[in-house]
MMTF fields as JSON, N, C-alpha, C and O atoms, coordinates in Angstrom:
{
  "mmtfVersion": "1.0.0",
  "mmtfProducer": "UNKNOWN",
  "numBonds": 211,
  "numAtoms": 212,
  "numGroups": 53,
  "numChains": 1,
  "numModels": 1,
  "chainsPerModel": [1],
  "groupsPerChain": [53],
  "chainIdList": ["A"],
  "bondAtomList": [4, 2, 8, 6, 12, 10, 16, 14, 20, 18, 24, 22, 28, 26, 32, 30, 36, 34, 40, 38, 44, 42, 48, 46, 52, 50, 56, 54, 60, 58, 64, 62, 68, 66, 72, 70, 76, 74, 80, 78, 84, 82, 88, 86, 92, 90, 96, 94, 100, 98, 104, 102, 108, 106, 112, 110, 116, 114, 120, 118, 124, 122, 128, 126, 132, 130, 136, 134, 140, 138, 144, 142, 148, 146, 152, 150, 156, 154, 160, 158, 164, 162, 168, 166, 172, 170, 176, 174, 180, 178, 184, 182, 188, 186, 192, 190, 196, 194, 200, 198, 204, 202, 208, 206],
  "bondOrderList": [1, 1, 1, 1, 1, 1, 1, 1, 1, 1, 1, 1, 1, 1, 1, 1, 1, 1, 1, 1, 1, 1, 1, 1, 1, 1, 1, 1, 1, 1, 1, 1, 1, 1, 1, 1, 1, 1, 1, 1, 1, 1, 1, 1, 1, 1, 1, 1, 1, 1, 1, 1],
  "groupList": [{"groupName": "UNK", "atomNameList": ["N", "CA", "C", "O"], "elementList": ["N", "C", "C", "O"], "formalChargeList": [0, 0, 0, 0], "bondAtomList": [1, 0, 2, 1, 3, 2], "bondOrderList": [1, 1, 2], "singleLetterCode": "X", "chemCompType": "L-PEPTIDE LINKING"}],
  "groupTypeList": [0, 0, 0, 0, 0, 0, 0, 0, 0, 0, 0, 0, 0, 0, 0, 0, 0, 0, 0, 0, 0, 0, 0, 0, 0, 0, 0, 0, 0, 0, 0, 0, 0, 0, 0, 0, 0, 0, 0, 0, 0, 0, 0, 0, 0, 0, 0, 0, 0, 0, 0, 0, 0],
  "groupIdList": [1, 2, 3, 4, 5, 6, 7, 8, 9, 10, 11, 12, 13, 14, 15, 16, 17, 18, 19, 20, 21, 22, 23, 24, 25, 26, 27, 28, 29, 30, 31, 32, 33, 34, 35, 36, 37, 38, 39, 40, 41, 42, 43, 44, 45, 46, 47, 48, 49, 50, 51, 52, 53],
  "secStructList": [7, 3, 3, 3, 3, 3, 3, 7, 6, 6, 1, 7, 3, 3, 3, 3, 3, 3, 7, 7, 7, 7, 7, 7, 7, 7, 7, 7, 7, 7, 7, 3, 3, 3, 3, 3, 3, 3, 6, 6, 3, 3, 3, 3, 3, 3, 3, 3, 7, 1, 7, 7, 7],
  "xCoordList": [-48.186, -49.508, -50.475, -50.134, -51.671, -52.743, -53.821, -54.322, -54.167, -55.169, -56.315, -56.114, -57.527, -58.706, -59.724, -59.973, -60.307, -61.325, -62.705, -62.935, -63.617, -64.993, -65.953, -65.555, -67.214, -68.256, -69.22, -69.729, -69.471, -70.415, -71.839, -72.067, -72.802, -74.194, -74.728, -75.619, -74.194, -74.652, -74.023, -74.392, -73.077, -72.479, -71.071, -70.408, -70.593, -69.232, -68.214, -68.388, -67.152, -66.065, -65.007, -64.669, -64.482, -63.495, -62.349, -62.468, -61.246, -60.092, -59.866, -59.879, -59.661, -59.32, -57.837, -57.423, -57.035, -55.593, -55.217, -55.627, -54.432, -53.967, -52.535, -52.112, -51.82, -50.43, -50.375, -51.048, -49.572, -49.356, -47.903, -47.003, -47.643, -46.26, -45.452, -46.003, -44.153, -43.254, -43.366, -43.543, -43.266, -43.328, -42.092, -40.999, -42.273, -41.18, -40.618, -41.356, -39.324, -38.671, -37.717, -36.596, -38.153, -37.291, -36.089, -36.022, -35.148, -33.97, -34.434, -35.602, -33.742, -32.296, -31.58, -31.97, -30.549, -29.631, -28.373, -28.04, -27.694, -26.402, -25.42, -25.347, -24.687, -23.695, -22.316, -22.184, -21.322, -19.954, -19.132, -19.51, -17.994, -17.061, -17.264, -17.428, -17.251, -17.458, -16.411, -15.87, -16.132, -15.205, -15.778, -16.29, -15.682, -16.123, -14.88, -14.051, -14.756, -13.579, -13.91, -14.966, -12.994, -13.064, -11.92, -10.789, -12.25, -11.19, -10.37, -10.906, -9.087, -8.192, -8.012, -7.409, -8.528, -8.317, -9.567, -10.687, -9.36, -10.478, -10.94, -10.15, -12.218, -12.772, -13.347, -13.338, -13.853, -14.431, -14.466, -14.581, -14.365, -14.496, -15.386, -15.338, -16.202, -17.029, -17.41, -17.321, -17.833, -18.263, -19.704, -20.025, -20.563, -21.963, -22.123, -21.816, -22.606, -22.764, -23.87, -24.629, -23.943, -24.919, -26.357, -27.196, -26.663, -28.045, -28.113, -27.454, -28.912, -29.125, -30.606, -31.459, -30.909, -32.319, -32.51, -33.627],
  "yCoordList": [43.699, 43.72, 44.316, 45.216, 43.801, 44.348, 44.877, 44.149, 46.143, 46.774, 47.233, 47.902, 46.85, 47.208, 47.828, 47.289, 48.948, 49.595, 49.204, 49.146, 48.939, 48.638, 49.168, 49.453, 49.296, 49.79, 48.661, 48.004, 48.438, 47.414, 47.885, 49.08, 46.955, 47.334, 48.349, 49.137, 48.335, 49.272, 50.656, 51.583, 50.819, 52.117, 52.301, 53.279, 51.376, 51.505, 51.204, 50.275, 51.996, 51.752, 50.909, 51.145, 49.921, 48.999, 48.823, 49.122, 48.33, 47.984, 46.482, 45.893, 45.882, 44.468, 44.394, 44.878, 43.791, 43.704, 42.237, 41.414, 41.91, 40.543, 40.551, 41.466, 39.512, 39.379, 38.806, 37.823, 39.425, 38.934, 38.478, 39.277, 37.218, 36.734, 37.431, 37.951, 37.426, 37.996, 37.202, 35.984, 37.869, 37.132, 36.252, 36.606, 35.129, 34.207, 34.51, 34.536, 34.735, 35.003, 33.848, 33.819, 32.91, 31.764, 32.172, 33.289, 31.251, 31.482, 31.901, 31.632, 32.473, 32.377, 33.457, 34.625, 33.04, 33.956, 34.035, 33.106, 35.127, 35.235, 34.312, 34.295, 33.569, 32.665, 33.042, 33.696, 32.624, 32.859, 33.625, 33.756, 34.13, 34.87, 36.361, 36.801, 37.14, 38.578, 39.31, 38.778, 40.533, 41.393, 42.801, 43.271, 43.464, 44.844, 45.719, 45.569, 46.622, 47.491, 48.841, 49.42, 49.324, 50.657, 51.446, 51.437, 52.119, 52.782, 51.728, 50.95, 51.698, 50.711, 49.471, 48.499, 49.478, 48.355, 47.499, 47.986, 46.223, 45.312, 45.484, 45.329, 45.806, 45.98, 44.69, 44.482, 43.81, 42.539, 41.585, 42.004, 40.295, 39.245, 38.149, 37.875, 37.514, 36.411, 35.498, 35.868, 34.303, 33.283, 32.907, 32.6, 32.931, 32.543, 31.144, 30.893, 30.221, 28.823, 28.688, 29.625, 27.515, 27.255, 27.377, 27.926, 26.877, 26.886, 27.517, 27.058, 28.566, 29.254, 29.146, 29.384, 28.799, 28.739, 29.462, 29.524],
  "zCoordList": [-34.359, -33.784, -34.787, -35.555, -34.762, -35.579, -34.637, -33.78, -34.807, -33.957, -34.851, -35.865, -34.439, -35.203, -34.246, -33.168, -34.636, -33.812, -34.333, -35.541, -33.402, -33.804, -32.745, -31.615, -33.124, -32.227, -31.921, -32.829, -30.629, -30.205, -30.497, -30.687, -30.535, -30.779, -29.745, -30.063, -28.529, -27.499, -27.667, -26.945, -28.608, -28.877, -28.341, -28.687, -27.497, -26.978, -28.068, -28.857, -28.103, -29.054, -28.37, -27.21, -29.091, -28.528, -29.52, -30.708, -28.987, -29.807, -29.727, -28.646, -30.869, -30.953, -31.3, -32.353, -30.421, -30.62, -30.742, -29.924, -31.768, -31.912, -32.446, -33.152, -32.085, -32.505, -33.908, -34.217, -34.748, -36.104, -36.186, -35.925, -36.54, -36.588, -37.68, -38.65, -37.498, -38.487, -39.79, -39.753, -40.93, -42.192, -42.369, -41.928, -43.004, -43.27, -44.655, -45.639, -44.724, -45.999, -46.298, -45.789, -47.111, -47.412, -48.255, -48.768, -48.388, -49.222, -50.615, -50.896, -51.455, -51.521, -50.716, -50.716, -50.049, -49.383, -50.219, -50.955, -50.101, -50.772, -50.062, -48.833, -50.822, -50.234, -50.764, -51.798, -50.049, -50.507, -49.495, -48.331, -49.962, -49.118, -49.35, -50.488, -48.266, -48.347, -47.536, -46.566, -47.944, -47.201, -47.215, -48.231, -46.07, -45.93, -45.866, -44.968, -46.813, -46.853, -46.231, -46.486, -45.418, -44.831, -45.455, -44.97, -46.535, -47.298, -48.013, -48.802, -47.746, -48.364, -47.515, -47.97, -46.272, -45.357, -45.241, -45.394, -44.968, -44.746, -43.305, -42.374, -43.122, -41.786, -41.228, -40.015, -42.112, -41.679, -42.861, -44.013, -42.559, -43.569, -43.005, -41.806, -43.852, -43.389, -44.54, -45.711, -44.179, -45.14, -44.815, -43.667, -45.813, -45.633, -46.185, -47.35, -45.347, -45.744, -46.786, -47.034, -47.385, -48.455, -47.975, -48.69, -46.776, -46.317, -44.928, -43.996, -44.8, -43.525, -43.183, -44.039, -41.976, -41.558, -40.271, -39.757]
}
């Protein structure tokens, strides 16, 4: 959200609130096989595909 304060010509102060969309972060994403180790043991494994949207 974006909030802006302004004063009207009559002297009243107001807030203007508008929704701002989330920024878009295009690829590149990391691709390939990954493993998360917890000490000496594997805690999780996953594969990231070539294209994620």
